[in-house]
N, CA and C atoms as an extended XYZ file, in Angstrom:
480
Properties=species:S:1:pos:R:3:atomname:S:1:resname:S:1:resid:I:1 pbc="F F F"
N         0.834       -1.185        0.000 N   MET     1
C         0.000        0.000        0.000 CA  MET     1
C         0.875        1.243        0.000 C   MET     1
N         0.494        2.185       -0.826 N   ASN     2
C         1.247        3.434       -0.908 CA  ASN     2
C         0.603        4.559       -0.104 C   ASN     2
N        -0.713        4.556       -0.004 N   ASN     3
C        -1.446        5.635        0.628 CA  ASN     3
C        -1.440        5.446        2.155 C   ASN     3
N        -0.803        6.377        2.859 N   GLU     4
C        -0.693        6.288        4.315 CA  GLU     4
C        -2.060        6.305        4.997 C   GLU     4
N        -2.993        7.060        4.441 N   MET     5
C        -4.323        7.142        5.019 CA  MET     5
C        -5.013        5.772        4.976 C   MET     5
N        -4.860        5.070        3.852 N   ILE     6
C        -5.461        3.743        3.724 CA  ILE     6
C        -4.747        2.765        4.655 C   ILE     6
N        -3.429        2.874        4.756 N   LYS     7
C        -2.670        2.013        5.671 CA  LYS     7
C        -3.165        2.193        7.106 C   LYS     7
N        -3.359        3.448        7.509 N   LYS     8
C        -3.833        3.728        8.867 CA  LYS     8
C        -5.243        3.195        9.078 C   LYS     8
N        -6.090        3.353        8.069 N   ALA     9
C        -7.465        2.855        8.180 CA  ALA     9
C        -7.470        1.332        8.318 C   ALA     9
N        -6.640        0.658        7.535 N   GLU    10
C        -6.593       -0.801        7.625 CA  GLU    10
C        -6.019       -1.240        8.973 C   GLU    10
N        -5.016       -0.532        9.466 N   ALA    11
C        -4.454       -0.850       10.781 CA  ALA    11
C        -5.505       -0.652       11.880 C   ALA    11
N        -6.326        0.386       11.733 N   ALA    12
C        -7.391        0.639       12.714 CA  ALA    12
C        -8.430       -0.476       12.693 C   ALA    12
N        -8.752       -0.961       11.505 N   ILE    13
C        -9.698       -2.077       11.384 CA  ILE    13
C        -9.101       -3.299       12.077 C   ILE    13
N        -7.859       -3.595       11.753 N   ASP    14
C        -7.163       -4.749       12.320 CA  ASP    14
C        -7.129       -4.663       13.848 C   ASP    14
N        -6.917       -3.480       14.377 N   ALA    15
C        -6.836       -3.284       15.827 CA  ALA    15
C        -8.184       -3.502       16.519 C   ALA    15
N        -9.286       -3.322       15.794 N   LYS    16
C       -10.624       -3.503       16.381 CA  LYS    16
C       -11.030       -4.971       16.488 C   LYS    16
N       -10.322       -5.848       15.773 N   VAL    17
C       -10.688       -7.258       15.782 CA  VAL    17
C       -10.334       -7.860       17.146 C   VAL    17
N       -11.328       -8.403       17.846 N   PRO    18
C       -11.039       -9.018       19.143 CA  PRO    18
C       -10.047      -10.174       18.986 C   PRO    18
N        -9.161      -10.366       19.972 N   PRO    19
C        -8.169      -11.441       19.866 CA  PRO    19
C        -8.788      -12.808       19.560 C   PRO    19
N        -9.957      -13.080       20.117 N   ALA    20
C       -10.607      -14.373       19.886 CA  ALA    20
C       -11.024      -14.553       18.422 C   ALA    20
N       -11.190      -13.438       17.699 N   ASP    21
C       -11.633      -13.485       16.298 CA  ASP    21
C       -10.491      -13.319       15.298 C   ASP    21
N        -9.286      -13.064       15.787 N   LYS    22
C        -8.171      -12.713       14.904 CA  LYS    22
C        -7.856      -13.803       13.877 C   LYS    22
N        -7.858      -15.054       14.290 N   GLN    23
C        -7.519      -16.134       13.370 CA  GLN    23
C        -8.561      -16.232       12.252 C   GLN    23
N        -9.838      -16.160       12.607 N   ALA    24
C       -10.899      -16.219       11.596 CA  ALA    24
C       -10.807      -15.013       10.666 C   ALA    24
N       -10.579      -13.842       11.222 N   TYR    25
C       -10.432      -12.616       10.434 CA  TYR    25
C        -9.304      -12.766        9.420 C   TYR    25
N        -8.141      -13.221        9.884 N   ASP    26
C        -6.991      -13.391        8.994 CA  ASP    26
C        -7.301      -14.376        7.867 C   ASP    26
N        -7.977      -15.474        8.201 N   ARG    27
C        -8.338      -16.465        7.174 CA  ARG    27
C        -9.291      -15.869        6.137 C   ARG    27
N       -10.249      -15.079        6.596 N   ILE    28
C       -11.221      -14.480        5.678 CA  ILE    28
C       -10.533      -13.465        4.774 C   ILE    28
N        -9.656      -12.633        5.338 N   VAL    29
C        -8.930      -11.657        4.522 CA  VAL    29
C        -8.091      -12.376        3.473 C   VAL    29
N        -7.379      -13.400        3.877 N   LEU    30
C        -6.542      -14.154        2.944 CA  LEU    30
C        -7.388      -14.773        1.826 C   LEU    30
N        -8.490      -15.395        2.199 N   ALA    31
C        -9.371      -15.997        1.193 CA  ALA    31
C        -9.938      -14.924        0.261 C   ALA    31
N       -10.307      -13.779        0.813 N   GLY    32
C       -10.827      -12.678       -0.001 CA  GLY    32
C        -9.790      -12.150       -0.976 C   GLY    32
N        -8.547      -12.040       -0.508 N   MET    33
C        -7.461      -11.575       -1.391 CA  MET    33
C        -7.246      -12.577       -2.529 C   MET    33
N        -7.343      -13.854       -2.205 N   LYS    34
C        -7.187      -14.879       -3.246 CA  LYS    34
C        -8.270      -14.733       -4.301 C   LYS    34
N        -9.499      -14.486       -3.868 N   VAL    35
C       -10.600      -14.295       -4.821 CA  VAL    35
C       -10.370      -13.024       -5.634 C   VAL    35
N       -10.007      -11.926       -4.957 N   MET    36
C        -9.817      -10.648       -5.644 CA  MET    36
C        -8.743      -10.718       -6.721 C   MET    36
N        -7.674      -11.445       -6.436 N   PHE    37
C        -6.539      -11.425       -7.349 CA  PHE    37
C        -6.311      -12.747       -8.084 C   PHE    37
N        -7.307      -13.632       -8.048 N   SER    38
C        -7.160      -14.893       -8.775 CA  SER    38
C        -7.311      -14.651      -10.274 C   SER    38
N        -6.721      -15.532      -11.056 N   LYS    39
C        -6.806      -15.413      -12.516 CA  LYS    39
C        -8.261      -15.449      -12.975 C   LYS    39
N        -9.079      -16.253      -12.292 N   GLU    40
C       -10.473      -16.429      -12.700 CA  GLU    40
C       -11.325      -15.176      -12.494 C   GLU    40
N       -11.069      -14.438      -11.448 N   THR    41
C       -11.962      -13.318      -11.110 CA  THR    41
C       -11.355      -11.937      -11.305 C   THR    41
N       -10.037      -11.815      -11.252 N   HIS    42
C        -9.408      -10.488      -11.275 CA  HIS    42
C        -9.771       -9.697      -12.537 C   HIS    42
N        -9.735      -10.346      -13.669 N   GLY    43
C       -10.053       -9.656      -14.918 CA  GLY    43
C       -11.471       -9.113      -14.936 C   GLY    43
N       -12.405       -9.922      -14.464 N   GLU    44
C       -13.806       -9.487      -14.420 CA  GLU    44
C       -13.995       -8.321      -13.450 C   GLU    44
N       -13.350       -8.420      -12.290 N   LEU    45
C       -13.462       -7.338      -11.314 CA  LEU    45
C       -12.879       -6.044      -11.874 C   LEU    45
N       -11.719       -6.159      -12.514 N   LEU    46
C       -11.053       -4.989      -13.098 CA  LEU    46
C       -11.916       -4.368      -14.194 C   LEU    46
N       -12.485       -5.205      -15.037 N   LYS    47
C       -13.358       -4.724      -16.114 CA  LYS    47
C       -14.557       -3.985      -15.532 C   LYS    47
N       -15.157       -4.560      -14.493 N   GLY    48
C       -16.297       -3.913      -13.848 CA  GLY    48
C       -15.945       -2.555      -13.280 C   GLY    48
N       -14.768       -2.454      -12.676 N   LEU    49
C       -14.329       -1.180      -12.114 CA  LEU    49
C       -14.070       -0.149      -13.209 C   LEU    49
N       -13.438       -0.578      -14.295 N   MET    50
C       -13.105        0.344      -15.392 CA  MET    50
C       -14.363        0.894      -16.073 C   MET    50
N       -15.415        0.071      -16.122 N   GLU    51
C       -16.643        0.480      -16.804 CA  GLU    51
C       -17.638        1.168      -15.875 C   GLU    51
N       -17.332        1.219      -14.598 N   ALA    52
C       -18.276        1.734      -13.604 CA  ALA    52
C       -18.427        3.247      -13.677 C   ALA    52
N       -19.668        3.706      -13.494 N   ASP    53
C       -19.930        5.141      -13.360 CA  ASP    53
C       -19.418        5.634      -12.009 C   ASP    53
N       -19.527        4.779      -10.986 N   ASP    54
C       -19.089        5.113       -9.639 CA  ASP    54
C       -18.165        3.981       -9.159 C   ASP    54
N       -16.851        4.077       -9.452 N   PRO    55
C       -15.934        2.986       -9.104 CA  PRO    55
C       -15.922        2.637       -7.613 C   PRO    55
N       -16.058        3.640       -6.752 N   MET    56
C       -16.054        3.374       -5.321 CA  MET    56
C       -17.238        2.495       -4.936 C   MET    56
N       -18.422        2.842       -5.429 N   LYS    57
C       -19.621        2.051       -5.124 CA  LYS    57
C       -19.498        0.653       -5.720 C   LYS    57
N       -18.934        0.559       -6.912 N   THR    58
C       -18.727       -0.735       -7.552 CA  THR    58
C       -17.757       -1.580       -6.730 C   THR    58
N       -16.722       -0.950       -6.174 N   ALA    59
C       -15.768       -1.668       -5.321 CA  ALA    59
C       -16.465       -2.193       -4.074 C   ALA    59
N       -17.294       -1.372       -3.450 N   VAL    60
C       -18.039       -1.794       -2.261 CA  VAL    60
C       -18.912       -3.002       -2.599 C   VAL    60
N       -19.652       -2.902       -3.699 N   GLU    61
C       -20.528       -4.007       -4.102 CA  GLU    61
C       -19.716       -5.260       -4.413 C   GLU    61
N       -18.536       -5.085       -5.030 N   GLY    62
C       -17.673       -6.220       -5.335 CA  GLY    62
C       -17.176       -6.909       -4.073 C   GLY    62
N       -16.783       -6.120       -3.083 N   ILE    63
C       -16.303       -6.701       -1.821 CA  ILE    63
C       -17.432       -7.441       -1.118 C   ILE    63
N       -18.617       -6.868       -1.119 N   ILE    64
C       -19.759       -7.547       -0.503 CA  ILE    64
C       -20.053       -8.848       -1.257 C   ILE    64
N       -19.911       -8.825       -2.574 N   GLY    65
C       -20.078      -10.042       -3.365 CA  GLY    65
C       -19.054      -11.101       -2.990 C   GLY    65
N       -17.808      -10.683       -2.816 N   ILE    66
C       -16.750      -11.622       -2.424 CA  ILE    66
C       -17.044      -12.203       -1.041 C   ILE    66
N       -17.440      -11.347       -0.110 N   ILE    67
C       -17.784      -11.820        1.234 CA  ILE    67
C       -18.938      -12.824        1.143 C   ILE    67
N       -19.914      -12.535        0.290 N   GLY    68
C       -21.040      -13.450        0.103 CA  GLY    68
C       -20.592      -14.803       -0.427 C   GLY    68
N       -19.687      -14.797       -1.390 N   ILE    69
C       -19.147      -16.048       -1.945 CA  ILE    69
C       -18.452      -16.846       -0.847 C   ILE    69
N       -17.615      -16.173       -0.081 N   LEU    70
C       -16.883      -16.852        0.991 CA  LEU    70
C       -17.838      -17.405        2.046 C   LEU    70
N       -18.891      -16.639        2.354 N   PHE    71
C       -19.869      -17.094        3.335 CA  PHE    71
C       -20.566      -18.355        2.840 C   PHE    71
N       -20.950      -18.359        1.554 N   LYS    72
C       -21.598      -19.551        0.987 CA  LYS    72
C       -20.645      -20.730        0.968 C   LYS    72
N       -19.389      -20.487        0.604 N   GLU    73
C       -18.394      -21.565        0.585 CA  GLU    73
C       -18.168      -22.147        1.977 C   GLU    73
N       -18.379      -21.328        3.003 N   SER    74
C       -18.220      -21.812        4.382 CA  SER    74
C       -19.471      -22.558        4.849 C   SER    74
N       -20.417      -22.720        3.929 N   LYS    75
C       -21.715      -23.321        4.256 CA  LYS    75
C       -22.409      -22.536        5.375 C   LYS    75
N       -22.309      -21.221        5.247 N   ASN    76
C       -22.944      -20.272        6.173 CA  ASN    76
C       -22.441      -20.405        7.612 C   ASN    76
N       -21.195      -20.853        7.779 N   THR    77
C       -20.633      -20.996        9.124 CA  THR    77
C       -19.609      -19.923        9.456 C   THR    77
N       -19.317      -19.049        8.507 N   MET    78
C       -18.327      -17.996        8.748 CA  MET    78
C       -18.823      -17.084        9.867 C   MET    78
N       -17.969      -16.816       10.870 N   PRO    79
C       -18.394      -15.934       11.957 CA  PRO    79
C       -18.612      -14.502       11.454 C   PRO    79
N       -19.723      -13.923       11.861 N   VAL    80
C       -20.147      -12.628       11.336 CA  VAL    80
C       -19.201      -11.481       11.704 C   VAL    80
N       -18.773      -11.399       12.951 N   GLY    81
C       -17.900      -10.293       13.361 CA  GLY    81
C       -16.622      -10.227       12.538 C   GLY    81
N       -15.855      -11.324       12.500 N   PRO    82
C       -14.642      -11.306       11.679 CA  PRO    82
C       -14.935      -11.053       10.200 C   PRO    82
N       -16.081      -11.549        9.726 N   MET    83
C       -16.463      -11.347        8.328 CA  MET    83
C       -16.642       -9.855        8.025 C   MET    83
N       -17.296       -9.136        8.910 N   ILE    84
C       -17.533       -7.703        8.698 CA  ILE    84
C       -16.201       -6.948        8.671 C   ILE    84
N       -15.350       -7.227        9.640 N   PHE    85
C       -14.040       -6.566        9.677 CA  PHE    85
C       -13.195       -6.941        8.465 C   PHE    85
N       -13.218       -8.212        8.091 N   ALA    86
C       -12.426       -8.663        6.938 CA  ALA    86
C       -12.888       -7.956        5.669 C   ALA    86
N       -14.187       -7.783        5.505 N   GLY    87
C       -14.702       -7.062        4.342 CA  GLY    87
C       -14.208       -5.627        4.315 C   GLY    87
N       -14.161       -4.994        5.479 N   GLN    88
C       -13.639       -3.624        5.541 CA  GLN    88
C       -12.171       -3.602        5.127 C   GLN    88
N       -11.412       -4.567        5.603 N   SER    89
C        -9.993       -4.639        5.252 CA  SER    89
C        -9.825       -4.872        3.751 C   SER    89
N       -10.640       -5.767        3.188 N   LEU    90
C       -10.586       -6.024        1.749 CA  LEU    90
C       -10.967       -4.777        0.954 C   LEU    90
N       -11.896       -3.998        1.477 N   LEU    91
C       -12.282       -2.754        0.822 CA  LEU    91
C       -11.092       -1.795        0.782 C   LEU    91
N       -10.315       -1.738        1.856 N   MET    92
C        -9.121       -0.879        1.866 CA  MET    92
C        -8.134       -1.353        0.788 C   MET    92
N        -7.987       -2.655        0.650 N   GLU    93
C        -7.100       -3.210       -0.383 CA  GLU    93
C        -7.601       -2.820       -1.775 C   GLU    93
N        -8.915       -2.897       -1.969 N   ALA    94
C        -9.496       -2.555       -3.274 CA  ALA    94
C        -9.299       -1.072       -3.580 C   ALA    94
N        -9.532       -0.212       -2.583 N   LEU    95
C        -9.357        1.221       -2.797 CA  LEU    95
C        -7.899        1.540       -3.120 C   LEU    95
N        -6.984        0.893       -2.421 N   ASP    96
C        -5.565        1.102       -2.688 CA  ASP    96
C        -5.216        0.654       -4.111 C   ASP    96
N        -5.704       -0.497       -4.504 N   PHE    97
C        -5.465       -1.015       -5.853 CA  PHE    97
C        -5.993       -0.039       -6.899 C   PHE    97
N        -7.206        0.463       -6.667 N   MET    98
C        -7.820        1.387       -7.618 CA  MET    98
C        -7.038        2.698       -7.692 C   MET    98
N        -6.554        3.171       -6.554 N   GLU    99
C        -5.781        4.407       -6.554 CA  GLU    99
C        -4.453        4.203       -7.283 C   GLU    99
N        -3.790        3.096       -7.011 N   GLN   100
C        -2.518        2.824       -7.689 CA  GLN   100
C        -2.703        2.662       -9.195 C   GLN   100
N        -3.893        2.192       -9.587 N   GLY   101
C        -4.196        2.026      -11.010 CA  GLY   101
C        -4.704        3.295      -11.681 C   GLY   101
N        -4.792        4.397      -10.912 N   GLY   102
C        -5.214        5.667      -11.480 CA  GLY   102
C        -6.716        5.800      -11.707 C   GLY   102
N        -7.508        4.895      -11.135 N   MET   103
C        -8.964        4.948      -11.312 CA  MET   103
C        -9.622        5.971      -10.408 C   MET   103
N        -9.054        6.148       -9.213 N   ILE   104
C        -9.631        7.063       -8.227 CA  ILE   104
C        -8.501        7.726       -7.445 C   ILE   104
N        -8.860        8.797       -6.757 N   GLU   105
C        -7.962        9.382       -5.763 CA  GLU   105
C        -8.680        9.253       -4.430 C   GLU   105
N        -8.073        8.520       -3.509 N   VAL   106
C        -8.717        8.280       -2.224 CA  VAL   106
C        -8.478        9.480       -1.313 C   VAL   106
N        -9.577       10.089       -0.921 N   THR   107
C        -9.560       11.222       -0.001 CA  THR   107
C       -10.168       10.759        1.329 C   THR   107
N       -10.001       11.525        2.385 N   PRO   108
C       -10.656       11.148        3.648 CA  PRO   108
C       -12.176       10.998        3.483 C   PRO   108
N       -12.779       11.873        2.680 N   GLU   109
C       -14.222       11.804        2.461 CA  GLU   109
C       -14.602       10.519        1.742 C   GLU   109
N       -13.825       10.148        0.718 N   MET   110
C       -14.116        8.926       -0.021 CA  MET   110
C       -13.964        7.709        0.886 C   MET   110
N       -12.926        7.706        1.695 N   LEU   111
C       -12.688        6.596        2.610 CA  LEU   111
C       -13.862        6.444        3.571 C   LEU   111
N       -14.320        7.549        4.101 N   SER   112
C       -15.459        7.548        5.010 CA  SER   112
C       -16.725        7.074        4.299 C   SER   112
N       -16.964        7.595        3.102 N   THR   113
C       -18.151        7.215        2.332 CA  THR   113
C       -18.106        5.743        1.970 C   THR   113
N       -16.952        5.243        1.552 N   ALA   114
C       -16.819        3.835        1.172 CA  ALA   114
C       -17.110        2.934        2.366 C   ALA   114
N       -16.569        3.279        3.516 N   THR   115
C       -16.787        2.476        4.719 CA  THR   115
C       -18.251        2.506        5.129 C   THR   115
N       -18.850        3.686        5.130 N   ARG   116
C       -20.268        3.816        5.495 CA  ARG   116
C       -21.148        3.043        4.514 C   ARG   116
N       -20.866        3.177        3.210 N   THR   117
C       -21.652        2.474        2.192 CA  THR   117
C       -21.520        0.967        2.364 C   THR   117
N       -20.305        0.506        2.639 N   TYR   118
C       -20.069       -0.926        2.871 CA  TYR   118
C       -20.953       -1.422        4.017 C   TYR   118
N       -20.880       -0.738        5.161 N   LEU   119
C       -21.643       -1.179        6.327 CA  LEU   119
C       -23.150       -1.059        6.106 C   LEU   119
N       -23.587        0.045        5.500 N   GLU   120
C       -25.026        0.248        5.263 CA  GLU   120
C       -25.592       -0.752        4.262 C   GLU   120
N       -24.745       -1.257        3.378 N   THR   121
C       -25.191       -2.233        2.389 CA  THR   121
C       -25.108       -3.650        2.950 C   THR   121
N       -24.015       -3.959        3.638 N   LEU   122
C       -23.796       -5.320        4.135 CA  LEU   122
C       -24.696       -5.682        5.310 C   LEU   122
N       -24.767       -4.826        6.315 N   LEU   123
C       -25.456       -5.193        7.555 CA  LEU   123
C       -26.908       -5.631        7.342 C   LEU   123
N       -27.709       -4.918        6.567 N   PRO   124
C       -29.072       -5.407        6.349 CA  PRO   124
C       -29.114       -6.763        5.611 C   PRO   124
N       -28.127       -7.005        4.737 N   LYS   125
C       -28.089       -8.276        3.997 CA  LYS   125
C       -27.854       -9.454        4.926 C   LYS   125
N       -27.160       -9.220        6.033 N   ILE   126
C       -26.908      -10.304        6.972 CA  ILE   126
C       -27.847      -10.226        8.176 C   ILE   126
N       -28.865       -9.389        8.051 N   GLY   127
C       -29.907       -9.330        9.066 CA  GLY   127
C       -29.595       -8.461       10.262 C   GLY   127
N       -28.590       -7.605       10.156 N   LEU   128
C       -28.256       -6.726       11.277 CA  LEU   128
C       -28.826       -5.327       11.036 C   LEU   128
N       -30.006       -5.121       11.527 N   THR   129
C       -30.634       -3.808       11.444 CA  THR   129
C       -30.100       -2.946       12.586 C   THR   129
N       -30.300       -1.636       12.527 N   PRO   130
C       -29.848       -0.790       13.641 CA  PRO   130
C       -30.390       -1.242       14.997 C   PRO   130
N       -31.652       -1.693       15.055 N   ASP   131
C       -32.229       -2.163       16.321 CA  ASP   131
C       -31.504       -3.404       16.837 C   ASP   131
N       -31.206       -4.343       15.938 N   LYS   132
C       -30.490       -5.551       16.342 CA  LYS   132
C       -29.079       -5.217       16.798 C   LYS   132
N       -28.449       -4.256       16.122 N   MET   133
C       -27.100       -3.841       16.522 CA  MET   133
C       -27.121       -3.267       17.939 C   MET   133
N       -28.127       -2.456       18.237 N   GLN   134
C       -28.243       -1.880       19.583 CA  GLN   134
C       -28.419       -2.984       20.620 C   GLN   134
N       -29.237       -3.987       20.299 N   ALA   135
C       -29.459       -5.091       21.229 CA  ALA   135
C       -28.165       -5.860       21.462 C   ALA   135
N       -27.413       -6.116       20.403 N   ILE   136
C       -26.137       -6.828       20.521 CA  ILE   136
C       -25.168       -6.016       21.376 C   ILE   136
N       -25.119       -4.708       21.112 N   MET   137
C       -24.205       -3.851       21.879 CA  MET   137
C       -24.602       -3.841       23.360 C   MET   137
N       -25.899       -3.837       23.621 N   GLY   138
C       -26.368       -3.870       25.010 CA  GLY   138
C       -25.957       -5.149       25.713 C   GLY   138
N       -26.110       -6.296       25.018 N   LYS   139
C       -25.707       -7.584       25.596 CA  LYS   139
C       -24.195       -7.626       25.809 C   LYS   139
N       -23.454       -7.107       24.847 N   THR   140
C       -21.992       -7.092       24.959 CA  THR   140
C       -21.574       -6.256       26.155 C   THR   140
N       -22.195       -5.095       26.313 N   GLN   141
C       -21.869       -4.217       27.441 CA  GLN   141
C       -22.211       -4.900       28.761 C   GLN   141
N       -23.318       -5.642       28.802 N   ALA   142
C       -23.706       -6.344       30.022 CA  ALA   142
C       -22.658       -7.387       30.406 C   ALA   142
N       -22.134       -8.103       29.421 N   VAL   143
C       -21.082       -9.098       29.689 CA  VAL   143
C       -19.812       -8.401       30.164 C   VAL   143
N       -19.455       -7.307       29.495 N   MET   144
C       -18.225       -6.589       29.841 CA  MET   144
C       -18.287       -6.013       31.257 C   MET   144
N       -19.490       -5.670       31.712 N   ASN   145
C       -19.639       -5.057       33.030 CA  ASN   145
C       -19.830       -6.079       34.151 C   ASN   145
N       -19.960       -7.366       33.815 N   ASP   146
C       -20.158       -8.416       34.810 CA  ASP   146
C       -18.917       -9.306       34.840 C   ASP   146
N       -18.086       -9.189       35.899 N   PRO   147
C       -16.832       -9.950       35.943 CA  PRO   147
C       -17.015      -11.464       35.770 C   PRO   147
N       -18.087      -12.028       36.331 N   GLN   148
C       -18.308      -13.470       36.203 CA  GLN   148
C       -18.646      -13.849       34.758 C   GLN   148
N       -19.518      -13.088       34.132 N   LYS   149
C       -19.877      -13.374       32.740 CA  LYS   149
C       -18.667      -13.170       31.825 C   LYS   149
N       -17.880      -12.138       32.091 N   LEU   150
C       -16.697      -11.867       31.283 CA  LEU   150
C       -15.683      -13.007       31.418 C   LEU   150
N       -15.466      -13.489       32.630 N   ALA   151
C       -14.538      -14.606       32.843 CA  ALA   151
C       -15.033      -15.858       32.131 C   ALA   151
N       -16.337      -16.119       32.200 N   ALA   152
C       -16.898      -17.292       31.523 CA  ALA   152
C       -16.753      -17.159       30.014 C   ALA   152
N       -16.985      -15.959       29.484 N   PHE   153
C       -16.839      -15.721       28.045 CA  PHE   153
C       -15.397      -15.946       27.605 C   PHE   153
N       -14.444      -15.415       28.368 N   LYS   154
C       -13.025      -15.570       28.022 CA  LYS   154
C       -12.624      -17.043       28.050 C   LYS   154
N       -13.127      -17.770       29.047 N   GLN   155
C       -12.805      -19.198       29.151 CA  GLN   155
C       -13.368      -19.943       27.938 C   GLN   155
N       -14.593      -19.619       27.556 N   GLN   156
C       -15.231      -20.263       26.407 CA  GLN   156
C       -14.475      -19.915       25.127 C   GLN   156
N       -14.052      -18.671       24.978 N   ALA   157
C       -13.330      -18.240       23.787 CA  ALA   157
C       -11.988      -18.947       23.643 C   ALA   157
N       -11.399      -19.328       24.767 N   GLN   158
C       -10.119      -20.008       24.743 CA  GLN   158
C       -10.274      -21.521       24.633 C   GLN   158
N       -11.513      -21.950       24.434 N   GLY   159
C       -11.781      -23.368       24.250 CA  GLY   159
C       -11.851      -24.154       25.544 C   GLY   159
N       -12.129      -23.444       26.646 N   GLY   160
C       -12.152      -24.119       27.939 CA  GLY   160
C       -13.471      -24.355       28.473 C   GLY   160
C-alpha cells in the first residue's frame, strides 16, 4: 500500500478485531485476497471497475459479493464479526489497488463514504438492522460489566 491514510485505516480495522476473532479474520482476509486477485476473477473485477460510473460504489458491491461467496463456501458458518471486519480490510485493499491504477484518488471523504456504504449495504443483507445492533451492543456491554460473565466468556473463547 502506498497511501498512508489507507494504511492507517486498515491498521485501525485490524486493531478492532477481538483477539478471539483474529484467526478467523486473517483467514477471511486471505481468502478474499485470493478471490480478488485470482486469474479467474481479477479480470472481471477490473473490467467492472473500469466500466463503472461510480468505481467506489462498484468496489463496495464487489467486496460484498466476495464476502457473500466466501460465506456460501463456508456453508454459512463464517463468523459474522470477523467477516464484517475482513470485508472492511478487503475494501481498503481494493481502494488502494484502484488508486494505484489511477482509477480514483482516495480522499478522507471517499474513505469515510466507502466504509459507510459498505456497512449500510452489508449489515441489512446479513440481518443486522440498527435495532439488532443496539441489542447486541447492550448484551456485549452487560457481559463486559459483569466480571463473572466476562470470565466465563473468556474461558469459552479459549476453548475451555
